[in-house]
C-alpha positions as CSV (number, residue, x, y, z in Angstrom):
1,M,40.8,30.2,-18.7
2,T,37.9,28.8,-21.0
3,G,37.5,25.7,-21.5
4,L,39.2,25.3,-24.4
5,G,42.3,27.0,-23.0
6,N,42.1,24.5,-19.8
7,F,41.7,21.6,-22.4
8,G,45.1,22.8,-24.6
9,A,47.1,23.4,-21.4
10,A,46.3,19.9,-20.4
11,L,47.2,18.0,-23.6
12,W,50.6,20.2,-23.7
13,E,51.6,19.6,-19.5
14,L,51.2,15.6,-20.3
15,S,52.8,15.4,-23.6
16,T,55.6,14.0,-21.7
17,F,58.0,10.9,-22.6
18,T,56.7,9.6,-19.1
19,T,53.1,10.3,-20.4
20,L,53.4,8.3,-23.6
21,F,55.4,5.1,-22.0
22,H,52.4,4.9,-19.7
23,V,50.0,5.4,-22.1
24,T,51.6,2.8,-24.2
25,W,51.6,-0.2,-21.7
26,A,48.5,0.5,-19.8
27,T,46.7,0.9,-23.4
28,L,48.3,-2.2,-24.5
29,L,47.6,-3.8,-21.4
30,G,44.1,-2.9,-21.4
31,I,43.7,-4.5,-25.3
32,F,44.2,-7.3,-24.1
33,V,42.7,-8.5,-21.0
34,G,39.7,-6.9,-23.4
35,S,40.5,-9.5,-25.9
36,L,40.2,-12.3,-23.4
37,P,36.7,-13.9,-22.5
38,G,35.4,-13.0,-19.2
39,L,38.2,-10.6,-18.3
40,T,36.1,-7.3,-18.6
41,A,37.0,-4.3,-18.5
42,T,36.0,-3.7,-14.3
43,M,37.8,-6.4,-13.6
44,G,41.4,-4.6,-15.5
45,V,40.3,-1.4,-13.9
46,A,40.2,-3.0,-10.3
47,L,42.9,-5.4,-10.4
48,L,45.3,-2.3,-12.1
49,T,44.2,0.1,-8.8
50,T,45.9,-1.9,-6.6
51,L,49.6,-1.3,-8.3
52,T,48.8,2.3,-8.4
53,Y,48.9,3.2,-5.1
54,T,52.9,4.6,-5.1
55,M,52.3,6.2,-8.6
56,D,51.3,9.7,-8.2
57,R,48.1,11.1,-8.4
58,D,47.9,11.9,-12.5
59,A,49.8,9.5,-13.6
60,A,47.8,6.6,-11.3
61,I,44.4,8.3,-13.1
62,L,46.6,7.7,-16.2
63,V,46.5,4.1,-16.3
64,L,43.5,3.5,-15.3
65,L,41.5,5.1,-17.6
66,C,44.1,3.7,-20.2
67,M,43.1,0.4,-19.1
68,Y,39.6,1.6,-19.3
69,V,39.3,2.7,-23.3
70,G,41.8,-0.2,-23.9
71,A,39.7,-3.0,-22.7
72,I,36.5,-1.8,-23.9
73,Y,37.8,-1.7,-27.6
74,G,39.7,-5.1,-26.7
75,G,36.2,-6.9,-26.6
76,S,36.1,-6.2,-30.0
77,R,39.1,-8.2,-31.2
78,S,37.7,-12.1,-30.1
79,A,34.3,-10.8,-31.1
80,I,35.0,-10.3,-34.6
81,L,37.2,-13.1,-35.3
82,L,36.1,-16.0,-32.6
83,N,32.4,-14.7,-32.4
84,I,32.9,-14.7,-28.2
85,P,32.5,-10.6,-26.8
86,G,35.7,-10.1,-24.9
87,T,33.7,-8.0,-22.6
88,P,29.5,-7.5,-22.8
89,A,30.2,-4.0,-24.2
90,S,31.0,-6.4,-27.3
91,A,28.1,-8.0,-27.5
92,A,26.8,-6.0,-30.2
93,T,29.7,-6.2,-32.0
94,A,29.4,-10.0,-32.7
95,L,26.0,-9.7,-34.6
96,D,27.9,-8.3,-37.9
97,G,32.0,-8.7,-37.1
98,Y,31.5,-12.7,-37.5
99,P,29.8,-13.1,-40.2
100,L,32.1,-10.4,-42.2
101,A,35.2,-12.4,-40.8
102,Q,33.3,-15.6,-42.3
103,Q,33.5,-13.6,-45.5
104,G,37.0,-13.3,-45.6
105,R,36.9,-9.4,-44.1
106,A,38.1,-10.0,-40.9
107,G,41.2,-7.5,-41.5
108,Y,38.6,-4.9,-42.5
109,A,35.9,-5.1,-39.9
110,M,38.7,-5.0,-37.2
111,G,39.8,-1.9,-38.9
112,L,36.6,-0.2,-38.9
113,A,35.8,-1.4,-35.2
114,T,38.8,0.6,-34.6
115,A,37.9,3.7,-36.3
116,G,34.6,3.6,-34.9
117,S,36.3,3.6,-31.3
118,A,38.4,6.3,-32.0
119,L,36.0,8.6,-33.1
120,G,32.9,7.5,-30.8
121,T,35.5,8.2,-28.0
122,L,36.6,11.7,-29.5
123,I,32.9,12.6,-29.9
124,G,32.4,11.5,-25.7
125,I,35.5,13.5,-25.1
126,L,34.5,16.7,-27.0
127,L,30.7,16.7,-25.3
128,L,32.9,15.6,-21.6
129,V,34.1,19.4,-21.9
130,M,31.5,21.3,-23.6
131,L,28.6,19.8,-21.8
132,A,29.7,17.9,-18.3
133,P,27.9,20.2,-15.8
134,P,24.3,20.2,-17.6
135,L,23.9,16.6,-19.0
136,A,25.5,15.8,-15.4
137,E,22.5,17.4,-13.9
138,A,19.6,16.1,-16.3
139,A,21.0,12.8,-15.1
140,L,19.5,13.9,-11.9
141,K,16.3,13.8,-13.5
142,F,16.2,9.8,-14.1
143,G,14.5,8.4,-10.9
144,S,13.3,4.1,-10.6
145,Y,10.3,4.9,-12.9
146,E,12.3,6.8,-15.6
147,F,15.2,3.4,-15.2
148,F,12.2,0.7,-15.1
149,W,10.8,2.0,-18.4
150,L,14.5,2.5,-19.7
151,A,15.3,-1.5,-18.7
152,L,12.0,-2.4,-20.5
153,F,12.6,-0.3,-23.5
154,G,15.9,-2.6,-23.7
155,I,14.2,-5.6,-24.0
156,V,11.9,-4.9,-26.5
157,I,15.2,-3.4,-28.5
158,S,16.0,-7.2,-27.9
159,G,13.4,-8.1,-30.6
160,Q,14.8,-6.6,-32.9
161,L,18.2,-7.8,-32.7
162,T,17.6,-10.6,-33.8
163,G,19.6,-11.3,-37.5
164,G,16.8,-12.6,-39.7
165,A,14.7,-14.5,-36.8
166,S,11.4,-12.9,-36.4
167,P,10.9,-10.5,-33.1
168,L,9.5,-13.1,-31.0
169,K,12.1,-15.2,-31.1
170,G,14.0,-12.2,-29.7
171,Y,12.0,-11.2,-27.4
172,I,11.6,-14.6,-26.0
173,A,15.2,-14.7,-25.2
174,G,15.0,-11.1,-23.7
175,I,12.4,-12.3,-21.3
176,L,14.5,-15.4,-20.7
177,G,17.4,-13.0,-19.9
178,L,14.9,-11.2,-17.5
179,M,13.8,-14.5,-16.1
180,V,17.5,-15.4,-15.1
181,A,18.1,-12.1,-13.4
182,M,15.5,-13.0,-11.2
183,V,17.3,-16.2,-9.2
184,G,18.7,-14.8,-6.0
185,S,18.9,-12.4,-3.9
186,D,16.7,-9.4,-4.5
187,G,17.5,-6.1,-4.1
188,I,15.7,-4.2,-2.2
189,H,14.9,-6.7,1.0
190,S,17.6,-9.3,0.3
191,Y,14.9,-12.4,0.3
192,I,16.1,-15.6,-1.7
193,R,14.4,-16.8,-4.5
194,L,13.9,-18.9,-7.5
195,T,17.1,-20.5,-5.9
196,G,15.9,-24.0,-5.9
197,G,17.6,-24.9,-3.1
198,F,21.1,-24.2,-4.4
199,D,23.2,-22.1,-1.9
200,Q,25.5,-21.0,-4.4
201,L,23.1,-18.8,-6.2
202,N,22.1,-16.9,-3.5
203,G,24.0,-14.6,-4.7
204,G,22.4,-14.6,-8.0
205,I,23.7,-16.0,-11.5
206,G,26.6,-13.7,-12.8
207,L,26.6,-11.7,-16.2
208,I,30.0,-12.6,-17.1
209,P,29.8,-17.1,-16.4
210,A,26.4,-16.0,-18.4
211,M,27.8,-14.5,-21.4
212,V,31.1,-16.5,-21.5
213,G,28.8,-19.4,-21.8
214,A,26.6,-18.5,-24.0
215,F,29.1,-17.0,-26.9
216,G,31.8,-18.7,-26.1
217,F,31.8,-22.5,-25.2
218,A,28.3,-22.4,-27.1
219,E,30.6,-21.7,-29.8
220,V,32.9,-24.4,-28.9
221,L,29.9,-27.2,-29.0
222,S,28.9,-25.6,-32.1
223,V,32.1,-26.2,-34.2
224,M,32.2,-29.4,-32.7
225,W,28.7,-30.4,-33.8
226,Q,29.6,-29.5,-37.4
227,K,30.6,-32.0,-40.1
228,V,32.7,-29.3,-41.5
229,P,33.6,-26.2,-39.7
230,E,32.7,-23.1,-41.9
231,L,36.5,-21.6,-41.5
232,A,37.0,-18.0,-42.9
233,T,40.3,-19.3,-44.3
234,N,40.8,-15.9,-46.7
235,A,40.3,-13.6,-43.5
236,A,43.5,-12.2,-43.6
237,K,43.0,-10.8,-47.5
238,G,42.6,-7.3,-48.0
239,S,43.6,-4.1,-46.0
240,S,43.0,-4.2,-42.1
241,L,42.9,0.2,-42.6
242,P,39.2,1.8,-43.0
243,R,38.3,3.6,-46.3
244,L,37.9,7.4,-45.4
245,L,34.8,7.1,-47.8
246,D,32.8,4.5,-46.0
247,I,33.8,6.5,-42.8
248,W,32.4,10.0,-44.6
249,R,29.6,7.7,-45.7
250,Y,28.5,6.6,-42.3
251,R,28.9,9.8,-40.9
252,I,25.6,10.4,-39.3
253,T,25.5,7.2,-38.1
254,I,29.6,7.5,-36.1
255,V,27.7,11.2,-34.9
256,R,24.1,9.7,-33.9
257,S,25.9,6.6,-32.5
258,G,28.7,8.6,-30.6
259,I,26.3,11.0,-29.2
260,I,23.6,8.4,-27.7
261,G,26.9,6.1,-26.4
262,T,27.9,9.5,-24.4
263,M,23.9,9.7,-23.2
264,V,23.8,6.4,-22.4
265,G,27.1,6.6,-20.4
266,I,25.9,10.1,-18.6
267,I,22.6,7.6,-16.7
268,P,24.3,6.5,-13.6
269,G,24.3,2.5,-13.7
270,V,23.6,2.0,-16.8
271,G,27.5,1.3,-19.0
272,E,29.3,0.1,-22.3
273,D,26.9,-3.0,-23.4
274,I,23.3,-1.1,-23.6
275,G,25.3,1.9,-25.2
276,A,26.2,-0.3,-27.9
277,W,22.9,-2.0,-28.1
278,A,21.2,1.7,-28.3
279,S,23.5,3.1,-31.1
280,Y,23.3,-0.3,-33.1
281,A,19.2,-0.4,-33.0
282,A,19.2,3.4,-33.9
283,A,21.3,2.6,-36.6
284,R,19.6,-0.5,-37.9
285,R,16.1,1.5,-37.3
286,K,17.7,4.2,-40.0
287,S,19.6,2.3,-42.3
288,P,18.2,1.8,-45.9
289,E,20.3,-2.0,-45.4
290,R,18.7,-2.8,-42.4
291,D,18.1,-5.8,-44.3
292,Q,21.8,-6.3,-43.6
293,F,22.4,-5.7,-39.9
294,G,23.3,-9.2,-38.4
295,K,24.8,-10.7,-41.6
296,G,27.6,-8.6,-41.7
297,S,26.5,-5.2,-42.2
298,T,29.3,-2.4,-41.8
299,E,27.2,-0.1,-40.3
300,G,26.4,-1.9,-37.9
301,L,29.8,-3.0,-36.7
302,T,30.7,1.2,-36.8
303,A,27.3,1.9,-34.8
304,A,28.1,-1.0,-32.2
305,E,31.7,0.2,-31.8
306,T,31.1,3.9,-31.7
307,G,28.8,3.3,-29.1
308,N,30.1,1.7,-26.6
309,S,33.3,3.5,-26.5
310,A,31.4,6.5,-26.6
311,V,30.0,5.3,-23.5
312,V,33.7,5.6,-21.1
313,P,33.9,9.2,-21.5
314,G,30.2,10.1,-21.2
315,A,29.9,7.7,-17.7
316,L,32.7,9.8,-16.7
317,I,30.3,13.1,-16.6
318,P,28.1,11.5,-13.7
319,A,31.6,9.7,-12.1
320,L,33.3,13.6,-11.6
321,T,30.8,15.9,-10.9
322,L,28.6,14.2,-8.8
323,A,30.9,11.0,-7.5
324,I,27.8,9.0,-9.3
325,P,29.2,5.9,-11.5
326,G,27.5,5.9,-15.1
327,S,29.4,2.4,-15.8
328,A,30.7,-0.4,-13.7
329,P,34.3,0.5,-14.6
330,A,33.8,4.1,-13.9
331,A,32.8,3.0,-10.1
332,V,36.1,1.6,-9.6
333,L,37.3,4.4,-11.0
334,I,35.9,7.1,-8.4
335,A,37.7,4.9,-5.5
336,A,41.0,4.9,-6.8
337,L,40.2,8.9,-6.7
338,F,39.4,8.7,-3.1
339,I,42.5,7.1,-3.1
340,H,44.5,9.0,-4.5
341,G,43.1,12.5,-3.1
342,I,40.6,13.6,-5.3
343,R,36.8,14.0,-4.5
344,P,34.4,13.2,-6.8
345,G,30.9,15.6,-6.7
346,P,29.9,18.5,-7.6
347,M,33.0,20.4,-5.6
348,I,35.3,18.7,-8.1
349,M,34.6,22.3,-10.3
350,I,35.7,24.5,-7.7
351,E,38.4,21.9,-5.7
352,Q,40.1,21.3,-9.0
353,P,38.6,23.2,-11.7
354,T,41.1,22.2,-14.3
355,F,40.8,18.1,-13.6
356,I,37.8,17.7,-15.4
357,Y,40.5,18.8,-18.1
358,S,43.2,17.0,-17.3
359,V,41.0,13.6,-17.7
360,A,39.6,14.5,-21.0
361,A,43.2,15.0,-22.3
362,M,44.5,11.5,-20.5
363,L,41.5,9.9,-23.3
364,V,42.6,11.7,-26.2
365,F,46.0,10.2,-25.6
366,A,44.2,6.4,-25.1
367,T,42.1,7.1,-27.8
368,L,45.6,7.9,-30.3
369,A,46.9,4.4,-28.5
370,I,44.4,2.2,-29.7
371,G,44.0,3.4,-33.0
372,I,47.7,3.2,-33.6
373,F,47.8,-0.5,-32.0
374,G,44.3,-1.2,-33.7
375,V,45.9,-1.1,-36.8
376,A,49.5,-2.6,-36.0
377,L,48.3,-5.1,-34.6
378,T,45.1,-6.3,-36.4
379,P,47.8,-9.1,-38.1
380,L,48.5,-10.3,-35.2
381,F,45.0,-11.4,-34.3
382,I,44.3,-11.7,-37.7
383,Q,46.9,-15.0,-37.6
384,V,43.6,-16.3,-34.8
385,L,41.7,-17.8,-37.5
386,K,44.6,-19.5,-39.4
387,I,44.9,-21.9,-36.5
388,P,42.4,-24.9,-37.1
389,R,39.5,-25.1,-35.3
390,A,40.2,-28.7,-33.7
391,W,43.3,-27.0,-32.3
392,L,42.1,-23.4,-31.1
393,M,38.5,-24.8,-29.8
394,P,40.2,-26.7,-26.7
395,V,42.1,-23.1,-25.9
396,V,38.7,-21.2,-26.4
397,F,37.3,-23.5,-23.7
398,T,40.5,-22.9,-21.3
399,L,39.9,-19.2,-21.5
400,C,36.4,-19.6,-21.0
401,V,36.6,-21.6,-17.6
402,I,40.0,-19.6,-16.7
403,G,37.7,-15.8,-17.3
404,P,34.6,-16.9,-14.9
405,Y,36.5,-18.8,-12.3
406,A,39.5,-15.7,-12.0
407,L,36.6,-13.5,-11.5
408,S,35.2,-14.6,-8.5
409,Q,37.5,-17.8,-7.3
410,R,34.0,-20.2,-7.4
411,L,33.8,-23.6,-9.7
412,F,30.2,-22.8,-9.2
413,D,30.9,-20.2,-11.4
414,V,32.4,-22.6,-13.9
415,W,30.1,-24.6,-14.4
416,V,27.3,-21.5,-14.5
417,M,29.5,-21.2,-18.3
418,V,29.0,-24.6,-18.9
419,A,25.7,-24.3,-18.7
420,F,24.8,-21.8,-20.8
421,G,27.4,-22.8,-23.4
422,F,24.3,-25.6,-23.4
423,I,21.5,-22.7,-23.5
424,G,23.5,-21.0,-26.2
425,F,24.4,-24.0,-28.2
426,L,20.1,-24.9,-28.3
427,M,19.5,-21.7,-28.8
428,R,21.1,-21.7,-32.3
429,Q,20.0,-25.0,-33.2
430,M,16.4,-23.5,-32.7
431,K,17.4,-19.8,-34.3
432,Y,17.2,-18.1,-31.5
433,P,19.1,-15.3,-31.1
434,V,21.5,-15.4,-28.1
435,A,22.1,-11.4,-27.6
436,P,18.9,-10.9,-26.3
437,L,19.4,-13.4,-23.5
438,V,22.2,-11.4,-22.9
439,L,20.9,-8.2,-22.7
440,G,18.0,-9.4,-20.6
441,I,20.3,-10.3,-17.8
442,I,22.3,-7.5,-18.0
443,L,19.3,-5.3,-17.7
444,G,16.7,-7.7,-15.3
445,D,18.9,-5.8,-12.2
446,L,18.2,-2.7,-13.2
447,L,14.6,-3.1,-14.0
448,D,13.3,-5.1,-10.9
449,K,15.3,-2.8,-8.2
450,S,13.7,0.5,-10.5
451,L,9.7,-1.2,-10.7
452,R,10.1,-2.2,-6.8
453,R,11.2,1.0,-5.9
454,G,9.0,3.1,-7.9
455,L,5.7,0.9,-6.0
456,I,7.8,1.4,-2.4
457,L,7.8,5.3,-3.4
458,S,4.3,5.4,-4.5
459,D,2.9,3.3,-2.4
460,G,1.7,1.3,-4.6
461,D,0.0,3.2,-7.1
462,I,1.3,2.1,-11.1
463,S,-0.3,5.3,-12.6
464,A,2.9,7.2,-10.9
465,F,5.2,4.9,-13.4
466,F,3.2,7.4,-16.5
467,T,2.5,10.9,-15.1
468,R,6.1,11.7,-15.1
469,P,7.1,13.5,-18.2
470,I,10.2,11.2,-19.1
471,S,8.6,8.4,-18.2
472,A,5.6,9.0,-20.4
473,G,7.8,9.7,-23.3
474,F,9.6,6.0,-22.5
475,A,6.2,4.7,-22.1
476,I,4.8,5.9,-25.8
477,I,8.3,5.1,-27.2
478,I,7.9,1.5,-26.2
479,A,4.5,1.4,-27.2
480,V,5.1,2.3,-30.7
481,S,8.0,0.4,-30.9
482,V,6.2,-2.8,-29.9
483,L,2.9,-2.5,-32.3
484,L,5.5,-1.5,-35.6
485,S,7.3,-4.6,-34.3
486,I,4.4,-6.6,-35.7
487,A,4.1,-7.5,-39.4
488,P,-0.2,-6.9,-40.2
489,V,0.5,-3.5,-38.0
490,R,3.0,-2.8,-40.6
491,R,1.2,-3.7,-43.6
492,S,-1.7,-1.5,-42.6
493,L,0.7,1.5,-41.7
494,A,2.4,0.7,-45.5
495,A,-0.7,0.6,-47.2
496,R,-2.0,3.5,-45.8
497,N,0.9,5.6,-46.6
498,P,0.4,8.3,-48.9
499,F,4.0,7.9,-50.6
500,A,4.3,4.0,-50.9
501,N,4.3,2.7,-54.3
502,G,4.8,5.9,-55.3
503,K,1.6,7.3,-55.0
504,Q,1.4,11.3,-54.5
505,P,-1.2,12.6,-51.8
């Protein structure tokens, strides 16, 4: 039977009342988990795994995938309404989603995010079914050298995600995030560094407490600082259904973001947050409306949501065929597969050749669920904006405290959240973008480990970082990106452009 035939057979086998019941509650639970600041998709999948021991194999994998898809999508709800990403994957969504809510278009922004998430997942599913073996093989070519350049490229991207501020401020914020990521034990020899004698810092500074503080508690402080809070009082007006014309208008952005997100997912250990940032940066670079990015761009919102959702099926490609997780939730899924008698790896296409098509079919049902719930629950989520900020902010602060504490059961992480809340507040007051700070923390561990491993493998010879084809390509792209971010260089190139100002060559 062909791949398309196997996929159709899997869809038919899953079209039962029991499947629909599991899809409904698991996806809905995932959306709410993703919406709550600090409760990540990884945490949701991990907790739900403990409840699937008594379920049969297909039902267990189905509910875990629905939790995964729902949580990644659900993070956009709080990102748009409160400027607090529910998950790290939604940090890019907040850049344009929240300004749209302030403009009274929260319903439309959430509808557009729903459409982008659904289409991004579907694109990823298509690539999962058609290109899983060759794409997984290509991911094997990434070594320490390539991962170093990939992480560095993320910091370069951060210079462009400034929402109107200068690229230099974006670079500074990204480098600050890298410095934060260096605190604690190094990933090679477990050498303790930059802890100042505090044993609680030996394990490093957690991403979740830092992110919740920088986005959540900083928002609380910002509202307290404002004499008259800027409320999106008319956010409930307007349709929550995205216009087909807008979706068609951004068709190239959606396809490009879906492909980028899937490719990012294939690279082991990168995850949904990088997929969102990479898709957002690509859309901004190509868009004729790039000046609107960070100020309420519907294209930017669509790109971010399409990119992070496409990572989900992309991350399952190496997880299923190589037993290498493409993201943190995918790592938990690998453990769940072993628990339920499935051995992911190169032999899975021989031992269970139809399983990958069953996973794709499960993702289709999860995608339909987020589409339905995303539209149906939008009016409910919009009511959050009708609550006076004086009432809402204590609730937000409570969630900011509960999220980091529930993740690690450490009071220290609550203090980390508070500290980064003040840091994020000060950065906002000085017009520094907060998103690159979080991106630097995300990429710091990957950059540090990859650099050190690469130097160990090359016996200290840095030329190895430039001689491998993929590494050399990344190095050239990064150099060009940095040069183009310098205003005099851009002006010089514009002056040399024969097509500038209507000139003909």
